[in-house]
N, C-alpha and C positions, 0 to 999 in steps of 0.2 A: 569583506566587500564583494569578492568573487562569489562566495556562498550565497549572499543575498540575491545577486543578479541571477545565479543559477535557479535559485528558489523561485523567483518571480517568473523566469522563463518557463519553469515547470508549471507553475500555476496557470500561466497564459495558455500553455498547451492543453491543460485539462479543460479550460473554459471553451476551447475550441473543439474539444472531444478527441484530441490527438494524444491518446493515452500512452502509446509506445514511446513517443518522443518525451513525454512528460516523465515517464519511468527513467529514461536515460538521463534527464537533467537532475532528478532526484537522486539517482545513484551517483552521479558526480558530486553532488552535495555531500553525500555520506562519506566520500573520501576526504573531505575537508573537515567534517564535523559529525561524529557518530553519536553525539549526545543530544542532538536536536530532534525531539520526538515528532514534531509536525511533519518533518520530512518522511519519516516512516509511515505515519497515518495517511499522509497524502499519496505515497507510493503504494500503500495497501488499497486505497480507493482505485487506483489506477489498475492494479492487479485484478480487483473485483470486476471492473468494467471489462477487462479482457479475459475473463473466466479463468484467471490463473489463481485459483483459491488456495493452493498449498503455499505459494509465495506470499499471498496476502496475509495468511494465518502467521507465517514466519515473521513478517514485519511488525504485526500487532503483538506477537509473543515478545519481541525484542523490546518494544515500547514498554509493555507491562512489566518487564524486568527492571526497567529504569523508573517508571512511574506506575505504580500498581494501582492507581485509581483513575487512569486516563480513560474517560468515557468513550471517546472516539474509537480507541484501540479495542475496548470490549466490544463495542457495537460492530465494528468492521470484522473483528474476529468472529463474531456470532455469524455474520453474514457469510464469511468465508467457510465455516463449519457447515452451514446450510447448503452452500454451493456444492461442497465436497460430498454431502449426504445425497443430494439430488443426482450428482454424477454417479455415484456408487449404485443408486437404485436404477438409473438408466443403463448402466453397464450390466447389471444383473438381469435386466429385462431383455437384453439383446440375444 
């Protein structure tokens, strides 16, 4: 029950564009249930919005270990890799 409440609060923060707050709610959810893949893909989305590509990739990797055909995890991991590549290029150009 507490898990559901936290997840919904996290989802509400995402809708409002408050990604840091949403990350905190999803992280609390994970303490209660580590097997719920949607929490990880939701948190990965927040990390992508916050340009935290490494963290997003790790969440997606975790999901794919549990569910190796999770489309959202594949897609968001690809976005994370893309973000990391762009960042690497920008660093090289400085």
